[in-house]
C-alpha positions as CSV (number, residue, x, y, z in Angstrom):
1,X,97.9,-5.5,131.1
2,X,95.5,-3.2,132.6
3,X,94.2,-1.9,135.5
4,X,91.7,-4.3,136.4
5,X,92.3,-7.1,134.1
6,X,95.6,-9.3,134.1
7,X,96.5,-12.1,132.0
8,X,93.9,-14.1,134.3
9,X,91.0,-12.0,134.2
10,X,90.1,-9.4,137.1
11,X,91.1,-11.2,140.3
12,X,91.4,-10.2,143.8
13,X,89.8,-10.7,147.6
14,X,85.9,-10.9,146.9
15,X,84.2,-7.7,148.1
16,X,87.4,-5.9,148.6
17,X,89.5,-5.8,145.3
18,X,86.7,-7.4,143.0
19,X,83.3,-6.4,144.5
20,X,79.5,-7.1,143.2
21,X,79.4,-3.5,141.5
22,X,82.4,-4.7,139.4
23,X,80.6,-7.6,138.4
24,X,77.3,-5.8,137.9
25,X,79.0,-3.3,135.5
26,X,80.8,-6.1,133.7
27,X,77.5,-7.6,132.9
28,X,76.3,-4.2,131.9
29,X,78.6,-3.8,129.5
30,X,79.2,-6.9,128.0
31,X,75.6,-7.2,127.5
32,X,75.7,-3.7,125.8
33,X,78.6,-4.4,123.5
34,X,77.5,-7.7,122.1
35,X,73.8,-6.5,122.0
36,X,74.2,-3.7,119.5
37,X,72.8,-5.4,116.8
38,X,71.4,-8.6,117.7
39,X,70.4,-10.2,121.2
40,X,73.5,-10.9,122.8
41,X,73.8,-14.7,124.2
42,X,76.5,-14.8,127.1
43,X,77.4,-18.2,128.7
44,X,78.7,-18.3,132.7
45,X,80.3,-21.0,134.7
46,X,81.8,-20.6,138.7
47,X,84.0,-22.8,140.6
48,X,82.8,-23.8,144.2
49,X,83.6,-20.7,146.0
50,X,81.3,-19.0,148.2
51,X,81.5,-15.6,147.0
52,X,80.8,-17.3,143.3
53,X,77.2,-17.4,143.7
54,X,77.3,-13.7,144.5
55,X,79.3,-12.9,141.6
56,X,77.1,-14.9,139.3
57,X,74.0,-13.3,140.3
58,X,75.5,-9.9,139.9
59,X,76.9,-10.9,136.3
60,X,73.1,-11.9,135.6
61,X,71.5,-8.7,136.9
62,X,73.9,-6.3,134.7
63,X,73.7,-8.7,131.6
64,X,70.2,-8.8,131.8
65,X,69.8,-5.3,132.2
66,X,71.5,-4.5,129.4
67,X,69.4,-7.1,127.3
68,X,71.5,-10.0,127.2
69,X,70.4,-13.7,127.6
70,X,72.7,-15.3,130.5
71,X,73.3,-19.1,130.0
72,X,74.0,-20.5,133.3
73,X,76.4,-23.7,133.1
74,X,76.4,-23.7,137.2
75,X,79.5,-25.3,138.6
76,X,81.8,-26.2,136.0
77,X,85.4,-25.7,134.7
78,X,87.4,-22.9,132.9
79,X,87.5,-25.1,129.7
80,X,83.9,-26.4,129.6
81,X,83.0,-22.3,129.5
82,X,85.5,-22.2,126.5
83,X,84.3,-25.2,124.9
84,X,80.6,-24.3,125.2
85,X,81.3,-20.7,124.1
86,X,82.7,-22.0,120.8
87,X,80.5,-24.9,120.1
88,X,77.2,-23.6,120.6
89,X,77.7,-19.9,119.4
90,X,77.8,-17.7,122.0
91,X,78.9,-14.2,121.7
92,X,81.4,-14.8,125.0
93,X,81.6,-16.7,127.8
94,X,82.3,-15.7,131.7
95,X,84.2,-17.8,134.4
96,X,84.0,-16.8,137.8
97,X,87.0,-18.0,139.5
98,X,90.3,-17.4,141.0
99,X,91.7,-20.7,140.0
100,X,94.7,-21.8,142.4
101,X,93.9,-19.0,144.8
102,X,92.5,-19.3,148.3
103,X,88.6,-19.2,148.8
104,X,88.5,-15.6,149.9
105,X,89.6,-14.7,146.4
106,X,87.7,-14.8,143.3
107,X,88.2,-13.7,139.6
108,X,85.9,-12.8,136.4
109,X,87.4,-14.5,133.4
110,X,86.4,-13.3,129.8
111,X,86.3,-15.3,126.7
112,X,85.4,-14.5,123.4
113,X,83.2,-16.5,120.9
114,X,86.0,-18.5,119.8
115,X,86.9,-19.6,123.5
116,X,90.1,-17.5,123.7
117,X,90.8,-14.8,126.0
118,X,89.0,-12.0,125.7
119,X,90.7,-9.3,123.1
120,X,92.3,-6.2,124.8
121,X,90.1,-3.8,123.0
122,X,87.2,-5.1,124.5
123,X,88.6,-5.4,127.9
124,X,90.1,-1.6,127.4
125,X,85.9,-0.6,127.1
126,X,85.2,-2.3,130.0
127,X,87.9,-0.9,132.4
128,X,87.0,2.5,130.9
129,X,83.3,1.7,131.8
130,X,84.3,0.6,135.3
131,X,86.0,3.8,136.2
132,X,83.0,6.0,135.5
133,X,82.6,6.0,131.4
134,X,79.7,7.2,129.5
135,X,76.4,5.6,131.1
136,X,74.9,2.6,129.2
137,X,71.1,2.3,128.2
138,X,68.9,-0.3,130.2
139,X,66.8,-2.6,128.0
140,X,63.2,-1.8,128.5
141,X,59.9,-4.5,128.2
142,X,60.4,-7.4,126.0
143,X,63.9,-6.1,125.4
144,X,64.9,-7.1,129.2
145,X,67.3,-10.5,128.6
146,X,66.5,-13.6,130.5
147,X,68.6,-16.3,132.8
148,X,68.6,-19.6,131.5
149,X,69.4,-22.8,133.0
150,X,72.0,-24.5,130.9
151,X,73.6,-27.5,132.6
152,X,73.0,-29.3,129.3
153,X,76.0,-27.3,127.6
154,X,78.2,-29.0,130.7
155,X,76.9,-32.4,130.1
156,X,77.9,-31.9,126.4
157,X,81.2,-30.9,127.2
158,X,81.4,-33.9,129.4
159,X,80.3,-36.0,126.5
160,X,83.1,-34.5,124.3
161,X,85.9,-35.4,126.6
162,X,84.5,-39.0,127.1
163,X,84.8,-39.1,122.8
164,X,88.4,-38.4,123.0
165,X,89.3,-41.2,124.8
166,X,90.9,-44.0,122.7
167,X,90.6,-47.0,124.8
168,X,88.6,-47.9,128.0
169,X,90.2,-47.6,131.2
170,X,88.9,-50.8,132.5
171,X,91.5,-52.3,135.2
172,X,93.3,-49.1,135.8
173,X,93.4,-47.5,139.2
174,X,93.2,-43.9,138.9
175,X,93.4,-41.2,141.8
176,X,91.6,-38.0,141.0
177,X,92.3,-34.6,143.6
178,X,89.5,-32.0,142.3
179,X,90.9,-29.2,144.7
180,X,87.3,-29.3,146.0
181,X,86.9,-27.0,142.9
182,X,84.8,-27.3,139.6
183,X,85.7,-30.9,138.8
184,X,84.2,-32.6,142.2
185,X,81.3,-34.1,140.2
186,X,82.8,-33.8,136.5
187,X,85.9,-35.8,136.9
188,X,84.5,-38.8,138.6
189,X,81.5,-39.2,136.0
190,X,84.1,-38.9,133.4
191,X,86.5,-41.6,134.4
192,X,83.8,-43.8,135.5
193,X,82.1,-43.6,132.5
194,X,85.2,-44.9,130.4
195,X,85.8,-48.0,132.9
196,X,88.5,-46.6,135.6
197,X,88.4,-47.8,139.3
198,X,88.2,-44.3,140.2
199,X,89.9,-43.2,143.9
200,X,88.5,-39.6,144.6
201,X,89.8,-36.9,146.9
202,X,89.1,-33.6,147.7
203,X,85.6,-33.8,145.9
204,X,83.5,-32.3,148.8
205,X,83.2,-28.7,148.8
206,X,81.8,-26.4,151.0
207,X,82.6,-23.2,149.5
208,X,85.6,-22.3,151.8
209,X,88.0,-25.5,151.0
210,X,88.7,-25.0,147.4
211,X,92.5,-25.2,147.1
212,X,93.1,-25.9,150.9
213,X,96.1,-28.4,151.2
214,X,94.8,-30.0,148.0
215,X,95.0,-29.9,144.3
216,X,97.5,-28.9,142.0
217,X,99.2,-26.7,144.3
218,X,99.3,-29.3,147.0
219,X,100.3,-32.2,145.3
220,X,101.6,-34.3,148.2
221,X,98.3,-35.2,149.2
222,X,97.7,-37.1,145.9
223,X,101.5,-38.6,146.2
224,X,100.1,-40.2,149.7
225,X,97.0,-41.4,148.1
226,X,98.5,-43.1,145.1
227,X,100.8,-44.9,147.3
228,X,98.7,-45.6,149.8
229,X,96.0,-47.3,147.5
230,X,98.8,-48.6,145.0
231,X,97.2,-46.9,142.0
232,X,98.5,-46.6,138.2
233,X,98.4,-43.2,138.4
234,X,97.2,-39.9,139.9
235,X,95.9,-36.4,138.4
236,X,95.5,-33.4,140.5
237,X,93.1,-30.5,139.3
238,X,93.3,-26.7,140.6
239,X,90.2,-24.8,141.4
240,X,89.0,-24.1,137.8
241,X,90.6,-27.3,136.4
242,X,92.4,-25.3,133.5
243,X,95.6,-27.3,135.0
244,X,96.4,-30.7,135.7
245,X,99.6,-32.1,137.4
246,X,100.3,-36.2,137.3
247,X,101.8,-38.8,139.9
248,X,103.2,-41.7,138.5
249,X,102.6,-45.1,140.2
250,X,105.7,-44.7,142.1
251,X,104.7,-41.5,143.9
252,X,106.6,-39.3,141.7
253,X,105.3,-35.7,140.6
254,X,104.9,-35.6,136.5
255,X,104.6,-31.6,136.2
256,X,103.7,-29.7,133.2
257,X,107.3,-30.2,131.4
258,X,107.2,-33.6,131.7
259,X,103.4,-33.7,130.3
260,X,104.8,-31.8,127.3
261,X,107.5,-34.2,126.8
262,X,105.6,-37.5,127.2
263,X,102.7,-36.1,124.7
264,X,105.0,-34.9,122.1
265,X,107.1,-37.8,121.9
266,X,104.5,-39.9,121.8
267,X,102.9,-37.8,118.6
268,X,106.6,-37.9,117.1
269,X,106.5,-41.5,117.3
270,X,103.1,-42.0,116.4
271,X,103.5,-39.8,113.0
272,X,101.1,-37.1,114.5
273,X,103.5,-34.4,115.0
274,X,104.6,-33.4,111.8
275,X,106.5,-30.0,112.0
276,X,105.2,-28.7,114.6
277,X,106.9,-27.6,117.7
278,X,106.2,-27.7,121.5
279,X,105.2,-24.3,122.8
280,X,106.7,-23.2,126.1
281,X,107.0,-20.1,128.4
282,X,110.5,-18.9,129.4
283,X,110.1,-20.6,132.7
284,X,110.0,-24.4,131.4
285,X,112.8,-26.5,132.6
286,X,116.2,-26.4,131.2
287,X,115.7,-30.6,131.4
288,X,112.7,-30.1,128.6
289,X,114.7,-28.5,126.3
290,X,117.5,-31.0,126.5
291,X,115.3,-33.8,126.3
292,X,113.3,-32.2,123.0
293,X,117.0,-31.8,121.8
294,X,117.7,-35.6,122.0
295,X,114.3,-36.4,120.1
296,X,115.1,-33.7,117.3
297,X,111.7,-32.0,118.3
298,X,111.9,-27.7,117.9
299,X,110.1,-25.3,120.7
300,X,109.3,-22.0,120.8
301,X,109.5,-19.8,123.9
302,X,107.1,-17.3,124.9
303,X,106.4,-15.0,128.1
304,X,105.2,-16.1,131.2
305,X,101.3,-17.0,131.1
306,X,99.2,-19.4,129.3
307,X,97.7,-16.6,127.1
308,X,100.9,-16.2,125.4
309,X,101.6,-19.7,124.7
310,X,97.8,-20.1,123.3
311,X,98.8,-17.0,120.9
312,X,101.8,-18.6,119.6
313,X,100.0,-21.8,119.0
314,X,97.0,-20.1,116.9
315,X,99.6,-18.0,115.1
316,X,101.8,-20.7,113.6
317,X,99.4,-23.9,114.0
318,X,101.6,-25.8,116.9
319,X,99.8,-29.0,118.3
320,X,100.7,-28.9,121.9
321,X,102.0,-25.9,124.5
322,X,101.8,-25.1,127.8
323,X,103.7,-24.5,131.3
324,X,105.6,-26.2,134.3
325,X,102.5,-25.6,136.3
326,X,100.0,-27.8,134.4
327,X,98.5,-25.5,131.9
328,X,98.3,-27.6,128.8
329,X,96.7,-26.7,125.6
330,X,96.0,-29.3,122.7
331,X,96.0,-27.0,119.7
332,X,93.5,-28.9,117.9
333,X,91.1,-29.9,120.6
334,X,90.8,-26.8,122.6
335,X,91.5,-23.3,122.9
336,X,92.7,-23.2,126.6
337,X,94.3,-25.1,128.9
338,X,92.2,-27.9,130.4
339,X,92.9,-30.3,133.1
340,X,90.4,-32.9,132.1
341,X,91.6,-33.1,128.9
342,X,95.2,-33.1,129.7
343,X,94.5,-36.2,131.9
344,X,92.7,-37.7,129.2
345,X,96.0,-37.6,126.7
346,X,98.1,-38.6,129.1
347,X,95.8,-41.9,129.6
348,X,95.8,-42.2,125.9
349,X,99.8,-42.3,126.1
350,X,100.2,-45.1,128.9
351,X,97.2,-47.4,127.4
352,X,98.5,-47.1,123.5
353,X,102.3,-47.5,124.8
354,X,101.1,-50.1,127.7
355,X,104.1,-48.3,129.3
356,X,103.9,-47.0,133.1
357,X,103.9,-43.2,133.6
358,X,107.3,-43.4,135.5
359,X,108.7,-44.9,132.4
360,X,107.1,-42.6,130.1
361,X,108.5,-39.5,131.6
362,X,112.2,-41.1,132.4
363,X,113.6,-39.7,129.3
364,X,113.1,-36.4,131.1
365,X,115.7,-35.0,133.7
366,X,114.7,-32.1,135.3
367,X,117.4,-29.6,136.4
368,X,117.4,-28.2,139.9
369,X,115.7,-24.7,139.9
370,X,115.6,-22.1,142.3
371,X,113.4,-19.0,142.2
372,X,113.2,-15.5,144.2
373,X,111.2,-12.8,144.3
374,X,113.0,-9.3,144.8
375,X,111.6,-6.2,145.5
376,X,113.5,-3.4,144.1
377,X,113.0,0.2,143.9
378,X,112.2,0.5,139.9
379,X,112.2,-2.6,137.9
380,X,113.0,-1.6,134.6
381,X,115.8,0.5,135.8
382,X,117.4,-2.5,137.9
383,X,117.1,-4.5,134.5
384,X,119.0,-1.7,132.8
385,X,121.7,-1.4,135.3
386,X,125.2,-2.0,133.8
387,X,126.3,-3.7,137.4
388,X,123.5,-6.0,137.5
389,X,123.6,-7.1,133.7
390,X,127.2,-7.6,134.0
391,X,126.7,-10.0,137.1
392,X,124.0,-11.8,135.2
393,X,126.3,-12.3,132.1
394,X,129.4,-13.3,134.4
395,X,126.7,-16.0,135.9
396,X,125.5,-17.4,132.7
397,X,129.3,-17.9,131.3
398,X,130.0,-19.7,134.5
399,X,127.1,-22.3,134.2
400,X,127.7,-22.3,130.2
401,X,125.5,-25.2,129.0
402,X,124.5,-26.9,132.0
403,X,122.3,-23.4,133.6
404,X,120.9,-20.8,133.1
405,X,119.1,-17.3,134.3
406,X,115.9,-15.8,134.1
407,X,114.9,-12.1,135.1
408,X,111.6,-11.0,134.7
409,X,109.1,-8.4,136.0
410,X,106.5,-9.1,138.2
411,X,102.9,-7.7,136.1
412,X,101.5,-6.5,139.5
413,X,104.6,-6.1,142.0
414,X,107.2,-3.9,142.2
415,X,109.3,-7.5,142.0
416,X,111.8,-9.0,140.0
417,X,111.6,-12.6,139.7
418,X,115.1,-14.1,139.5
419,X,115.7,-17.6,138.6
420,X,118.8,-20.0,138.5
421,X,118.6,-23.4,137.0
422,X,122.2,-25.4,137.7
423,X,123.2,-28.7,137.9
424,X,122.9,-28.9,141.9
425,X,120.5,-26.9,144.5
426,X,123.6,-25.6,146.0
427,X,124.9,-24.2,142.7
428,X,121.7,-22.3,142.1
429,X,121.6,-20.8,145.5
430,X,125.3,-19.4,144.8
431,X,124.3,-18.0,141.8
432,X,121.2,-16.5,142.7
433,X,122.9,-14.9,145.6
434,X,125.8,-13.4,143.4
435,X,122.9,-11.7,141.2
436,X,120.9,-10.5,144.5
437,X,124.4,-9.1,145.9
438,X,125.0,-7.4,142.5
439,X,121.2,-5.7,142.9
440,X,122.2,-4.4,146.5
441,X,125.7,-3.2,145.8
442,X,124.1,-1.0,142.9
443,X,121.5,0.3,145.5
444,X,118.7,-1.3,143.7
445,X,117.5,-3.9,146.2
446,X,115.0,-3.1,149.0
447,X,114.2,-6.8,150.2
448,X,114.1,-10.3,148.8
449,X,110.6,-11.8,149.7
């Protein structure tokens, strides 16, 4: 990861960590970089944060000043920007969003012409320019770019999603929690078009209420909504709709690991899975792996981040992958996690099997999981400390096949994330404390966050 761009773009508090000058310069660089041999075309989407409009204007100013044309999708989702960048031959796409973060944060996500995360070489060039690199030329006269209303592109994406549904949802009562974010208009129009009885919540954004006690990070509100209205299923999205979690008809949370299991099992039973594997990150629950083992379905494990899941899927041609948080990628249909697409694919399984989601997910049992963020003197030294390594090995031996330990470095903080899975919450806590105690005894521990 670079100085500004992490695995999910340049993110921070608006006008503090990420300001309008950053946005203007990012636009300036992209307009110049892609416009060296032809007039560049860049598509831009944004979520509902108050600052998203400010950043949109700054990006447009930078792009057009460098000679590029900026096409505005307006309020839309990250996956829609990915789809349109690829489908309509744009040089790149930009999404203004901080995903599941609070409203005062924002971010700039960059996608290449294939709708995938931007190449590191381009990000390196942007970072060098942000830090005072060589000045770029301004476009002059008829070389100055234009800003174009491109809401038609968003409608094309909606039409694409509707075309993927295999059956009508007529008679289905479906709850949708839009997190007061990107899907606040799109989700209802899609599910209404497919015949569902839609029950909406968190679909009244005011610029300040995105993700506030709603959406995939506060799914308890959707659980209550499903039970009170006796719905067949509910889907919760995050601020930019690249995530989706579900709630079954009994009010149980169906997380990303459950969704991977349900969809992979369905594809296997229909004979469409072939030799594919399910691509997960190292943080997926052990219960998923045991359930896939029972089905004879293989799997891959990547570093944390949907970026790494997508890279693995592209490299090996796998059909499905994702994270427990609800970033699910369907390889032949999208190049990024797509919450609305995930909801449609889950509905396909429900409609085609004529089974409720609770039964479809019943074959997978989640293992209790406990994670703590531990501030340490040095992340690499702590990971290589012999006393810590010995305790981790001891705990892993004690857990055997009924648990596991994951230690990983934070990409942005002096923190190690320590996770233990085991047969009970009490056992998780016990083993976690043993590892943290070993760090303290070795003089590596500063505090537990």
